[in-house]
C-alpha positions, 0 to 999 in steps of 0.5 A: 197284831199291831206292833208296839213302839220299841220303848218301855217307860220307867214306872216311878215310885208310888206317891200319895195323891193327898200330899199334893194340891190340885189348883197348881203344881204343888211343890210345898212338900217336895222342895230342897232346904233353902240352904245347904245343911251340914251332914252327920260329919259336919260337911255341907250336904250335896243337894243333888242327892236330895233333889234326885230323891225327890224327882218322882214327887216333883213329877207327881205334883205336875201330874196331879195338876195336869189331871185335875178336873178331867173326870168332871170335865172330860172336855179338858182333853180336847180343844175346839178350833175353827178355821174360816177356810174350812167347815168345822169345828175341829177337835184337837187333843190337848197336852193334858192327855199326858197327865191323865195317862201318867196319873195311874203310874204315880198314884197307884193306890188310886186305881179307879181314878187312873183307869177312868182317866185312861179310858177318857183319853182313849175316847178323846183320841177317837174324837180328835182330828189332826191339825195344821203344823207350822206357821200357817193354818188352812186356806193360806195359799198365796200373797193375798191370803197372807195379807189378811190375818192368816190363821196359824198352824202350831199343831206340831206343838201339840204333837210334841205331847202326842209323841210321848203319849204314843211311845209311853202309853201305847199299850195302855190305850184302847187298841183303836185309839192307840192306832188312830193316835199313830196313823192319824193324829201323828201321821196326818199333821198337815203343813200348809205352805202358801204357793207350795205343796201340802206336806205331812208329818210322816213320810219323806221330807221336802227338799225345801223343808226350811221354808213355810211357803213361797209367794210371787207378788208381781212375778217376784219369787220370794221364799217365806222361811219357816221358823226355827222351832217349827222346823225342828218340831215338824222334823221331829214329829215326822221322824218319830212317827215314821219309826212307828209307821215303818214297824207296820209296813216297812215302806221305804218312805218311812225309812228315816235313813234312806228316804232322802233323794240326792237328785233333788237335794232332799235329805233323809229325815235322819240327816235333816235332824242331824244337820240341825242338831250339830249346828246347835252345838256350833252356834246355839239357836237362831231364836236364842232365849226366845219366849216361848220358843226355846221351850218348844224346841226343848220339847222336841229335843226331849222326844228325840233323846228318848224315843229315837231308834237311831243312836246317832239321833238319840245321842245328838239330842242328848248332847244338845240338851246337855249344852242347853242345861249348862247354858241355863245353869250359868244364866240363871240364879234360883231359876231366875233369868233376865237375858237377851232374847229374840221373839217375842219382843212384845207385850208381857215379854218386854214390860218395863217398870212403871216410872223407870223407862228402860228397866225391865218389869218382866217377872222372873219366875213363872208369871206371865212374861217370865222365861218359861224354860227355867220352870222345866228345871224345877223338875230336873234340878229341884232348886226351888228356893225362890218360890218360897216367897214368890208363890207359896211353893207352887207353880201355875198349872199351865206348866204342868204338861211341860213337867210331865213330859220332862218326867217321861223323858229319859233325859236327866241332868249330868252331875257336873251341871246339876251341881252348878244349879243346886250347890251354891258354894260351887257357883263361882264362874265367868262365862261368855257365849258369842254367836256368829252370823251363819247365813249359809244355813237354810232359811238364813235365820242365824243372821246376827252377832250377839254375846251373853256374859255371866259372872256368877258367885254364890251370893249373886249372878251378874248378867250382861244385857247384850245388844239389839239384833235384826229380824230373825225372820226376813220379811218382804213387802206387806208380810214380815219385818215384824217388831216381835222378831227383833232381838233386844238388849236387856239391862245388865242385871245384878240378881242376888241369891235368895232373899239377899240376906233378908233384904229382898222381899220378892225374889221373883220381882224384877223391881228388886234387881239392880239394873244397869243401862236400859232395854232397846230393840233398835239395832244398827242397820245398813244405812248407818243408823245408830242402834240402841244400847250395847250392854257388855260391861260385865267381868268377875264381880264387876258391872258398869254402864250408862243409866241405872235402876237401884231398888230400895233395899240397896239404899243407893240414892236415885239422884246423887253422885258419889261412892256408896256402899251396900252391906247385904249381910245379916246377923239373923238366922236363916240367911247364908248369902252375903255380899258387899257392893261399892257403887260409883255414880256420876250423872248416869255413869255407874260402876259397881264392884261386888264382893261375896262375903258368903265365900269369905266371911272373914272379910268385914265390910271395913276391909272391903271399903279400904280396898275400894278407897286404896286401889281405886282412888281416882275413878273418873267418867268420860264417854268413850274413854278407856278406864281401869278398875281394880277389884278386891282380888287384884283383877285390873279391868279395862272398860269403856262406857259411852253415851254419844254413839262413839262406839260400835254404832250404838248410842249408849253402851259399855264393854270390857276391853281386857282383864288383867287377872290378879295373882292368887286363888283362881277360884277368886280371880277366875283367871281361867276364864281368860279374855274375849278377843272377839275371835270366832270362838263360840264359848269361852269361860270357866264352865263352857269352852269350845274345843272345836267348831262343833265340840265343847267341854263343860267343866265344873271347877269346884268338882274338877270334873268335865263333860266333853261333847265332841262332834268334830267328825260329822260321821261320829259324835262322842260324849265323854261323861264325868266318870270317863264313860265314852259313848260314840254314835255313828261309824268308826274308821272301818265303817262299823257302827257303834250300835246295831240292831238284830231281828231274828225274823227279818228276811230283808236287806241287812245293814245293821240299823233298825230299818235293815237289821241283822238277823243273826248274832254272828253278823251283829258281832261282826258288824258292831264297832268295838265299844258298841252295842247290840239291840235285839228285838223280841224273838227266838234263836237257836244260834250259839253266841259267837266266839271271842271277837276281841270287841267290848260289846253291850247287849240290850233288849229294849222290849225283852222277850228274847230267847237264845236257845242252846239247842 
């Protein structure tokens, strides 16, 4: 009998297929109220509860869009690819197989359609072939082939959808198809590396796993780094495929814990992933905020979090996902982001507004060029308010497979982070993220220093634009140094919540956002050339810079100096967001203070105007001169704006020098955020705070809860949830593991992990750490449960079918 994956998917609540349209992901009936409504007691409802109740329905909308038209056109399950180096064509399985398999789970009343779709997937698998993973496709063998428009690989992107297909639906496929999926489509993904050995997405990892190949033009040895997203996806495909192959053969090359070789510096597949995941918690990603690579990276993390047999990997992936979720929560408003990014610095990702050079024209929701990762949080968080006017409550069907994979994953938002997404009045924060150069890592792709700064309030988000950075992938000779690999600076942006009290017509349109300074992809360089812009002029309720774009709804004149006030409040029904702005303009210099009248409706605009006049009677502008502004809450913000290249090697820019916080309610002043002293601290602010090189705490100031992610000890990761639940992965000081496996039929070496499980309950209880877990594979034993051990132990049987007889 072919062994099945050790995973059981959760069957969702049944949905009515007639409730959802088919041409897109139809969320018209599964959205939250646009604003929090009082409950029976008069208190504002917690939208997390409503969002969680609608989770399965949101997933069903994605499943319906993913499976639509497959019955009439089964060819949608396969993609034809041709390569000039090989006879073909090749048929590659498409991500739509996931929706086709999931259809019956969600629409249980439509059994005929569900069964037909699953039969079609089995047929497609028997037709499909494995492809080429990573940067290069077949035929890329050296410097000459590199110079001739080399074909891309990218099959590992497809494998991120094949993994949940194998783990979740193995028993629902025809047996030959299920086996071909594992042993061929997953195991035989080829990794073409010019000038180097061909490898596959199974077995041992090469000792040079961080590179895509090597060339030696004119005898000069040059490594070609593999991209960060491909490194993680290939490593994930190999690790999770090895688990399935080991169940069949017990071949040591598939033992992820032991298939390394220290003699040639080759890590085990497990250790390679742990090293990658741990560094993400220390310095974020090399391809930070990259479009679309952050999405592909997250797909790999979801798979590891859900399907890894090793608790060390499962928990590590979950902790990185928690960090990513908190990052998205503070950097988005109604799931809209305008943040610095690397790759792709090209075409639709850096579109600028017509007639306003340097102001971004990139859509903020799910149109071409928009940040794709926030769409995944439509499923997880459920705060879809911006979609009501942008797209009549729908998402492009091209995002359906991503949402389906998210639904099949075990990852869900921690309560503290979910609250920041959906409960507006809790969105009051000031957050900084400071990346550092880490050239000691394989591939040397974390090669820049860059900051992100966010000032959030219920009625708006202020997002600093960063500064340009060098090429994420080093180039050489005729290959590399591609402009699309550059980090870019975005304008500092003021994103109003919702419809800005009825003033914003289309919240997905960047032309409706205030933008300060301008886009630039010109970094400083080693010969002292000036870079473009440095856009760090953001503090609580404050932004400044050189150059500006004001949308029409603000009423701020385009070519006039002075002080201008914006009243974004409404006496009409249906809008709760409300804010005032004070805008100081002199030439291209601009300073803006914001005040959130949703939080403090008792403050009329006349009182705000009086504060601006009284507390800031002499706002002047001079390039590179330190200036001070006092906000309504008494924060004295020391800042500098320049336009002649005087500071930091950038032609124009702005940054905050220091904040002297006012005395008063910390929710108003945000004094807990402190100051950025340009130290080595990765995270600082009211939500995310580094507590060590590989450890952070995620706080929710409104709820006064926190989530701790501590990996300071390489041998043990610790996740402390909001309710105090502490989960540890790895080993304790005595060498005991926090999770052990038991297989009563096992006759090989016993060390307690999945690959060498214990074969008795007594050995498992002896070997597990206090507070750990024992996972038991299907089987029968007549062994009595050991006596009291003094340990707190959780017992789990992931597949059931465990019989412990008393005699």
